[in-house]
C-alpha positions as CSV (number, residue, x, y, z in Angstrom):
1,X,-57.6,27.9,59.8
2,X,-58.8,31.5,59.7
3,X,-55.6,32.6,57.9
4,X,-56.1,30.0,55.2
5,X,-59.7,31.0,54.6
6,X,-58.7,34.7,54.3
7,X,-55.9,33.8,51.9
8,X,-58.3,31.9,49.7
9,X,-60.7,34.8,49.6
10,X,-57.9,37.2,48.6
11,X,-56.8,34.9,45.8
12,X,-60.4,34.5,44.4
13,X,-60.8,38.3,44.5
14,X,-57.5,38.9,42.7
15,X,-58.3,36.3,40.0
16,X,-61.7,38.0,39.3
17,X,-59.9,41.3,39.0
18,X,-57.3,39.9,36.7
19,X,-59.9,38.3,34.4
20,X,-61.8,41.6,34.2
21,X,-58.6,43.5,33.2
22,X,-57.7,40.9,30.7
23,X,-61.2,41.2,29.0
24,X,-61.4,45.0,29.0
25,X,-57.7,45.8,28.1
26,X,-55.3,43.0,27.2
27,X,-52.5,45.5,26.7
28,X,-53.0,46.9,30.2
29,X,-53.0,43.3,31.6
30,X,-49.7,42.6,29.7
31,X,-48.0,45.7,31.2
32,X,-49.2,44.6,34.7
33,X,-47.7,41.1,34.3
34,X,-44.4,42.4,33.0
35,X,-44.2,44.8,36.0
36,X,-45.0,42.0,38.4
37,X,-42.3,39.8,37.0
38,X,-39.8,42.6,37.2
39,X,-40.6,43.2,40.8
40,X,-40.3,39.5,41.6
41,X,-36.9,39.3,39.9
42,X,-35.6,42.2,42.0
43,X,-36.9,40.8,45.3
44,X,-36.0,37.2,44.8
45,X,-32.7,35.3,45.6
46,X,-31.0,33.6,42.7
47,X,-30.4,30.6,44.9
48,X,-34.2,30.3,45.4
49,X,-35.2,30.7,41.8
50,X,-36.7,27.9,39.7
51,X,-34.5,28.4,36.7
52,X,-33.8,25.4,34.5
53,X,-30.2,25.2,35.7
54,X,-31.5,24.8,39.3
55,X,-34.4,22.5,38.7
56,X,-32.5,19.4,40.1
57,X,-31.5,21.3,43.3
58,X,-33.8,19.7,45.9
59,X,-33.8,21.1,49.4
60,X,-36.1,20.4,52.4
61,X,-37.1,22.2,55.5
62,X,-36.6,19.1,57.7
63,X,-35.1,19.4,61.2
64,X,-31.6,18.4,62.0
65,X,-32.6,15.1,63.5
66,X,-35.0,14.3,60.6
67,X,-32.1,14.7,58.2
68,X,-29.5,12.9,60.3
69,X,-31.3,9.8,61.5
70,X,-32.1,8.1,58.1
71,X,-28.5,8.6,56.9
72,X,-26.5,8.2,60.1
73,X,-25.6,4.6,60.1
74,X,-24.5,4.5,56.4
75,X,-22.4,7.7,57.0
76,X,-20.7,6.1,60.0
77,X,-20.0,2.8,58.1
78,X,-18.6,4.6,55.1
79,X,-16.5,6.9,57.1
80,X,-14.9,4.0,58.9
81,X,-14.3,2.2,55.6
82,X,-12.4,5.3,54.4
83,X,-10.3,5.3,57.5
84,X,-9.4,1.7,56.9
85,X,-8.5,1.9,53.2
86,X,-7.8,5.5,52.1
87,X,-4.4,6.9,53.1
88,X,-5.6,10.5,52.7
89,X,-8.4,9.8,55.2
90,X,-6.0,8.4,57.7
91,X,-3.7,11.4,57.2
92,X,-6.6,13.8,57.6
93,X,-7.8,12.4,61.0
94,X,-4.2,12.3,62.2
95,X,-3.6,15.9,61.3
96,X,-6.9,17.2,63.0
97,X,-6.4,15.1,66.1
98,X,-2.7,16.0,66.3
99,X,-3.2,19.7,66.1
100,X,-6.3,19.7,68.4
101,X,-5.3,17.3,71.2
102,X,-1.7,16.4,70.5
103,X,-0.1,14.8,73.5
104,X,-2.9,15.9,75.7
105,X,-4.6,19.0,77.1
106,X,-3.4,19.2,80.7
107,X,-5.2,20.6,83.8
108,X,-4.2,22.8,86.6
109,X,-6.6,23.1,89.5
110,X,-8.0,26.5,90.2
111,X,-7.1,28.4,93.3
112,X,-4.4,27.9,96.0
113,X,-6.3,25.9,98.5
114,X,-5.1,22.7,100.0
115,X,-7.9,20.9,98.1
116,X,-6.6,22.3,94.8
117,X,-3.0,21.4,95.6
118,X,-3.9,17.8,96.6
119,X,-5.9,17.4,93.4
120,X,-2.9,18.3,91.3
121,X,-0.7,15.9,93.2
122,X,-3.3,13.0,92.8
123,X,-3.7,13.7,89.1
124,X,-0.1,13.8,88.1
125,X,1.4,11.9,91.1
126,X,5.1,11.8,92.0
127,X,7.3,11.0,89.1
128,X,4.4,11.2,86.7
129,X,2.7,8.2,88.4
130,X,-0.7,9.6,89.3
131,X,-4.2,8.7,88.4
132,X,-3.9,10.1,84.9
133,X,-1.6,7.2,84.1
134,X,-4.2,4.6,85.1
135,X,-7.4,6.4,83.9
136,X,-8.2,4.0,81.1
137,X,-10.7,1.2,82.0
138,X,-9.0,-1.0,79.3
139,X,-5.6,-0.3,80.8
140,X,-4.1,0.5,77.3
141,X,-3.3,4.3,77.5
142,X,-3.3,7.3,79.8
143,X,-6.0,9.9,80.3
144,X,-4.4,12.0,77.6
145,X,-4.6,9.0,75.2
146,X,-8.3,8.8,76.1
147,X,-8.8,12.4,75.1
148,X,-7.2,11.8,71.7
149,X,-9.3,8.5,71.3
150,X,-12.5,10.3,72.1
151,X,-11.9,13.1,69.7
152,X,-10.8,10.7,67.0
153,X,-14.0,8.8,67.4
154,X,-16.0,12.0,67.2
155,X,-14.3,12.8,63.9
156,X,-14.7,9.3,62.4
157,X,-18.1,8.3,63.8
158,X,-19.7,11.6,64.6
159,X,-19.9,11.1,68.4
160,X,-18.7,9.1,71.3
161,X,-19.7,8.3,74.9
162,X,-17.5,8.8,77.9
163,X,-18.7,6.3,80.6
164,X,-17.8,6.5,84.2
165,X,-16.7,3.2,85.8
166,X,-16.5,3.2,89.6
167,X,-13.5,0.9,89.8
168,X,-9.8,1.1,89.1
169,X,-7.5,-1.9,89.6
170,X,-4.3,0.1,89.5
171,X,-5.2,3.2,91.6
172,X,-6.7,3.8,94.9
173,X,-9.0,6.4,93.3
174,X,-12.2,4.6,92.4
175,X,-12.6,5.8,88.9
176,X,-11.7,4.8,85.3
177,X,-13.0,6.0,82.0
178,X,-14.4,4.1,79.0
179,X,-14.8,5.5,75.5
180,X,-17.7,4.0,73.6
181,X,-18.6,4.3,69.9
182,X,-22.1,5.7,69.0
183,X,-23.1,2.2,67.9
184,X,-23.8,1.4,71.6
185,X,-26.8,3.8,71.5
186,X,-30.1,1.8,71.2
187,X,-31.8,3.9,68.4
188,X,-34.7,1.4,68.4
189,X,-35.7,2.8,71.8
190,X,-38.4,5.3,70.9
191,X,-41.4,5.9,73.2
192,X,-43.4,8.3,75.2
193,X,-43.1,8.0,79.0
194,X,-45.4,8.8,81.9
195,X,-45.0,12.3,83.2
196,X,-44.4,13.9,79.9
197,X,-40.9,12.5,79.2
198,X,-39.9,10.8,76.0
199,X,-37.2,8.5,74.7
200,X,-36.1,9.5,71.2
201,X,-33.8,7.1,69.4
202,X,-32.1,5.9,72.6
203,X,-31.9,9.4,74.3
204,X,-34.3,10.0,77.2
205,X,-35.6,13.5,77.8
206,X,-37.7,14.8,80.7
207,X,-40.9,16.8,80.2
208,X,-38.8,20.0,79.9
209,X,-36.6,18.6,77.1
210,X,-33.5,18.0,79.2
211,X,-31.4,14.9,78.7
212,X,-31.7,12.6,81.7
213,X,-30.5,9.2,80.5
214,X,-29.2,7.2,77.6
215,X,-30.2,3.6,76.6
216,X,-27.1,1.7,75.6
217,X,-26.5,-1.9,74.5
218,X,-24.6,-4.0,77.0
219,X,-22.1,-4.8,74.2
220,X,-21.2,-3.6,70.8
221,X,-24.1,-4.7,68.4
222,X,-21.6,-5.2,65.6
223,X,-19.4,-7.6,67.6
224,X,-19.1,-11.2,66.3
225,X,-19.3,-13.7,69.1
226,X,-20.2,-17.4,69.3
227,X,-23.4,-16.6,71.1
228,X,-26.6,-15.2,69.6
229,X,-26.4,-11.4,69.2
230,X,-30.2,-11.3,69.8
231,X,-29.4,-11.5,73.5
232,X,-28.3,-7.9,73.5
233,X,-30.0,-5.8,76.1
234,X,-30.3,-2.0,76.3
235,X,-29.5,-0.6,79.7
236,X,-30.6,2.8,81.1
237,X,-27.7,4.9,82.2
238,X,-28.3,8.3,83.8
239,X,-26.5,11.4,82.5
240,X,-24.5,11.6,85.8
241,X,-22.7,8.4,84.7
242,X,-22.2,9.1,81.0
243,X,-21.4,12.0,78.6
244,X,-22.4,12.3,75.0
245,X,-19.7,14.1,73.0
246,X,-20.4,15.4,69.5
247,X,-20.0,18.6,67.4
248,X,-23.3,20.4,67.1
249,X,-23.8,22.5,64.0
250,X,-27.6,23.1,64.1
251,X,-29.9,24.0,67.0
252,X,-31.9,21.0,68.2
253,X,-29.4,18.5,66.9
254,X,-29.2,15.5,69.2
255,X,-26.8,13.2,67.2
256,X,-23.4,13.8,65.8
257,X,-22.5,13.3,62.1
258,X,-19.1,11.9,61.0
259,X,-16.9,14.9,60.0
260,X,-16.1,13.2,56.7
261,X,-19.7,13.6,55.5
262,X,-18.9,16.5,53.1
263,X,-15.7,14.9,51.7
264,X,-16.6,11.2,51.7
265,X,-17.6,11.2,48.0
266,X,-14.5,13.1,47.1
267,X,-12.2,10.7,49.0
268,X,-13.9,7.6,47.5
269,X,-13.9,8.9,43.9
270,X,-10.3,10.1,44.2
271,X,-9.3,6.6,45.3
272,X,-11.1,5.2,42.2
273,X,-9.3,7.8,40.0
274,X,-5.9,6.7,41.3
275,X,-6.8,3.0,40.9
276,X,-7.9,3.6,37.3
277,X,-4.5,5.2,36.5
278,X,-2.7,2.4,38.2
279,X,-4.5,-0.3,36.2
280,X,-3.9,1.7,33.0
281,X,-0.2,1.8,33.7
282,X,-0.1,-2.0,34.4
283,X,-1.9,-2.7,31.1
284,X,0.5,-0.4,29.3
285,X,3.4,-2.4,30.7
286,X,2.0,-5.7,29.2
287,X,3.8,-5.7,25.8
288,X,2.6,-9.0,24.3
289,X,3.6,-10.5,20.9
290,X,1.0,-12.3,18.9
291,X,2.1,-15.0,16.4
292,X,-0.3,-15.9,13.6
293,X,0.3,-18.9,11.2
294,X,-1.9,-18.4,8.2
295,X,-1.1,-21.8,6.9
296,X,-1.6,-23.9,10.0
297,X,-3.7,-27.0,9.7
298,X,-6.7,-27.7,11.9
299,X,-4.7,-30.0,14.1
300,X,-2.0,-27.4,14.7
301,X,-4.4,-24.7,15.8
302,X,-3.7,-23.4,19.3
303,X,-6.4,-22.6,21.9
304,X,-8.2,-19.4,21.1
305,X,-8.6,-18.5,24.8
306,X,-6.7,-15.5,25.9
307,X,-7.6,-14.8,29.5
308,X,-4.9,-12.5,30.7
309,X,-2.0,-10.4,29.6
310,X,1.5,-11.0,30.9
311,X,4.6,-8.8,30.2
312,X,6.8,-10.4,27.6
313,X,4.2,-13.0,26.7
314,X,4.2,-14.6,23.1
315,X,0.7,-15.9,22.2
316,X,0.0,-18.0,19.1
317,X,-3.3,-17.2,17.5
318,X,-5.2,-19.6,15.2
319,X,-6.0,-18.4,11.6
320,X,-8.7,-15.9,11.3
321,X,-8.4,-14.8,15.0
322,X,-7.4,-11.2,15.9
323,X,-7.0,-9.3,19.1
324,X,-8.2,-5.7,19.5
325,X,-7.6,-3.4,22.5
326,X,-9.7,-0.5,23.5
327,X,-8.1,2.9,23.4
328,X,-9.5,4.9,26.3
329,X,-9.0,8.6,26.2
330,X,-6.1,10.0,28.2
331,X,-7.1,12.6,30.8
332,X,-4.9,15.7,30.3
333,X,-3.7,17.5,33.4
334,X,-4.4,14.6,35.7
335,X,-2.0,16.0,38.3
336,X,-3.8,19.3,38.4
337,X,-7.1,17.5,38.7
338,X,-5.8,15.4,41.6
339,X,-4.3,18.4,43.3
340,X,-7.6,20.3,43.1
341,X,-9.5,17.4,44.6
342,X,-7.0,17.2,47.5
343,X,-7.4,20.9,48.1
344,X,-11.2,20.4,48.4
345,X,-10.7,17.5,50.8
346,X,-8.3,19.5,53.0
347,X,-10.8,22.4,53.1
348,X,-13.7,20.2,53.9
349,X,-11.7,18.3,56.5
350,X,-10.5,21.3,58.4
351,X,-6.8,21.1,57.7
352,X,-4.4,22.6,55.2
353,X,-3.3,21.1,51.9
354,X,0.3,20.7,53.1
355,X,-0.8,19.0,56.3
356,X,-3.0,16.6,54.3
357,X,-0.6,15.7,51.6
358,X,2.9,16.5,53.0
359,X,3.5,18.2,49.6
360,X,5.4,21.4,50.2
361,X,6.8,22.0,46.7
362,X,4.4,25.0,46.1
363,X,4.5,26.3,49.6
364,X,6.1,29.6,50.7
365,X,6.7,30.7,54.2
366,X,4.0,33.4,54.1
367,X,1.4,31.1,52.5
368,X,2.1,28.3,55.0
369,X,1.9,30.7,57.9
370,X,-1.4,32.2,56.8
371,X,-2.8,28.7,56.1
372,X,-1.8,27.5,59.5
373,X,-3.3,30.5,61.2
374,X,-6.5,30.1,59.4
375,X,-6.7,26.4,60.4
376,X,-6.1,27.4,64.0
377,X,-8.7,30.2,64.0
378,X,-11.5,28.5,62.1
379,X,-10.9,25.0,63.3
380,X,-8.5,24.0,66.1
381,X,-9.2,26.8,68.5
382,X,-13.0,26.2,68.3
383,X,-12.7,22.4,68.6
384,X,-10.5,22.8,71.7
385,X,-12.7,25.4,73.4
386,X,-16.1,24.4,72.4
387,X,-15.8,20.6,72.3
388,X,-12.7,18.9,73.7
389,X,-12.3,21.0,76.8
390,X,-15.9,21.5,77.9
391,X,-17.2,18.0,76.9
392,X,-14.2,15.7,77.4
393,X,-11.6,17.3,79.6
394,X,-14.0,19.0,82.1
395,X,-16.2,15.9,82.3
396,X,-13.2,13.8,83.2
397,X,-11.9,16.3,85.8
398,X,-15.4,16.6,87.5
399,X,-15.6,12.8,87.8
400,X,-12.0,12.7,89.0
401,X,-12.7,15.3,91.7
402,X,-15.9,13.5,92.8
403,X,-14.0,10.2,93.0
404,X,-11.3,11.8,95.2
405,X,-14.1,13.2,97.5
406,X,-15.7,9.7,97.7
407,X,-12.3,8.2,98.6
408,X,-11.7,11.0,101.2
409,X,-8.3,11.8,99.7
410,X,-8.8,15.6,99.6
411,X,-10.3,18.1,102.1
412,X,-14.0,18.6,101.8
413,X,-15.2,21.7,100.0
414,X,-16.7,23.0,96.8
415,X,-15.5,21.8,93.4
416,X,-12.4,23.8,92.5
417,X,-12.4,23.0,88.7
418,X,-9.4,23.3,86.5
419,X,-7.7,25.4,83.9
420,X,-6.5,23.6,80.8
421,X,-3.2,24.0,78.9
422,X,-3.4,23.1,75.3
423,X,-0.4,21.7,73.4
424,X,2.1,24.3,72.4
425,X,2.3,25.2,68.7
426,X,5.8,24.9,67.3
427,X,7.3,28.1,65.9
428,X,7.5,28.4,62.1
429,X,10.4,30.9,62.4
430,X,11.8,30.4,65.9
431,X,14.2,33.3,66.1
432,X,11.8,36.0,65.0
433,X,8.8,34.6,66.9
434,X,10.8,34.1,70.1
435,X,11.9,37.7,69.9
436,X,8.3,38.9,69.3
437,X,7.1,36.9,72.3
438,X,9.8,38.3,74.5
439,X,8.9,41.9,73.5
440,X,5.3,41.3,74.2
441,X,6.2,40.2,77.7
442,X,8.6,43.1,78.2
443,X,5.9,45.8,77.4
444,X,3.2,44.0,79.4
445,X,1.1,43.0,76.4
446,X,1.4,39.3,77.5
447,X,1.8,37.9,80.9
448,X,4.7,35.5,81.7
449,X,2.2,32.9,82.7
450,X,0.4,33.3,79.4
451,X,3.6,32.8,77.6
452,X,4.3,29.6,79.4
453,X,0.8,28.3,78.7
454,X,1.2,29.0,75.0
455,X,4.4,26.9,75.1
456,X,2.4,24.0,76.6
457,X,3.5,24.4,80.2
458,X,1.9,24.7,83.6
459,X,2.9,28.2,84.9
460,X,2.9,27.1,88.6
461,X,5.0,24.0,88.0
462,X,7.2,25.8,85.4
463,X,8.2,28.7,87.7
464,X,8.7,26.5,90.7
465,X,11.1,24.3,88.7
466,X,12.7,27.5,87.2
467,X,13.4,28.8,90.7
468,X,14.7,25.5,91.9
469,X,17.1,25.2,89.0
470,X,18.7,28.6,89.6
471,X,18.8,28.1,93.3
472,X,20.8,24.9,92.7
473,X,23.2,26.8,90.3
474,X,23.6,29.5,92.9
475,X,24.5,27.0,95.6
476,X,27.1,25.5,93.4
477,X,28.6,28.9,92.5
478,X,27.7,28.6,88.8
479,X,26.7,31.7,86.9
480,X,25.4,31.3,83.4
481,X,25.6,34.0,80.7
482,X,22.0,33.4,79.9
483,X,20.8,34.0,83.5
484,X,18.3,36.9,83.1
485,X,18.7,37.8,86.8
486,X,22.3,38.8,86.3
487,X,22.9,39.5,82.7
488,X,21.0,41.3,79.9
489,X,21.0,40.1,76.3
490,X,24.3,41.8,75.5
491,X,26.1,40.0,78.3
492,X,26.3,43.1,80.5
493,X,25.4,42.7,84.2
494,X,22.0,44.0,85.3
495,X,21.7,46.7,88.0
496,X,20.9,44.0,90.6
497,X,23.9,42.0,89.7
498,X,26.2,45.1,89.5
499,X,25.0,46.1,93.0
500,X,25.7,42.6,94.3
501,X,29.2,42.8,92.9
502,X,29.8,46.2,94.4
503,X,28.6,45.1,97.8
504,X,30.8,42.1,97.5
């Protein structure tokens, strides 16, 4: 209040001074105004100016949640509609999910304790028949399929919920996982609680602003059943039983936005553009002949109704009737326009043009490699390390370790956690890239275990099987030319092998 009063007094004083200067010396006042405008132009940002070309640029200072909430449902519904009907949208989500999650991000328990060893065995099981195969509450996929489903839902709908279910019909580990769409969140729940807490659009916070629970509908509010949907009830679920997964782009953001928000208009309009060209081509194919009899009598006149065009049709017109067709302008460089729009969609969706369209006619090796590296650095690596692993993978592992404790299947102790191996990225130029990786390992720039992880393998399991394979070959008296223990790349025996032969 004091600041406002002070500012008003300053403005009044300045206005009196300006009026005096204008009265005494108009030329001096003009020079002052020109100098003031020059200083303002130097200090200001062009993007913040009020020039005529920017007069329709409206921006607000609203918080993230204030901007998201009014538009959230419509963004979600339109994003899903694009995924149902636009091939490019389907290809986009498949590309992003495929590069980020692939066939699954796989865990390896930390440490060498008995507890860690048992967790690995219970997760994978013998012959790939462990809990990970039966993690889905709906019994339709594996835990790795749930990872892909959760991330796909985040891309399409902005967020998803992982819900812990303390039952599993197919495993003696009392745990299964459900993936829920954000529609389950009861956004009508908005109230202040005793003790300083508050429920904001279905999310309950304590007095310190920490999430403590979510209010979810007991069934999907958009489901069509024979019973009255007004029987829906929202249930309080503590954060220990559920995880909210979304990509946060602003501090204070509590709700996720569909990742198509910036390209939804482009996808929709590009679909209309393609449809318009298709209709034009169909009309162009309708060559119709019109027969007019100028001497026909009244009784011989044909119907003057022409409701549709059919290729090869011959239509008789009565005297005095003509047919005219509009001649819409032809868009030059339509292919260039379409390609530019697809490039914008790829950039906004976080993938490359080639991955989006499968169009490689303009691609070179160096360009494709740079584009793929950029996609990995600015997109895939961040999505894996900041969203999928900490929010999806580690949540599932923590619940899994807790369930094993409850079932007393592992020795008691502190949580061991897990390290995660992301899917390997295929080489673009296998021979050269394999040689580069080998040289990095030889000079110590890369650890052998790191090399195995980059190829989507578990180092512990990999080297164990590696040793077992060569032990089996040794027992059978088989020596391969590619055995690095005995031969170098040129086929010459190593010092160890030469010493063994000498001793023999």
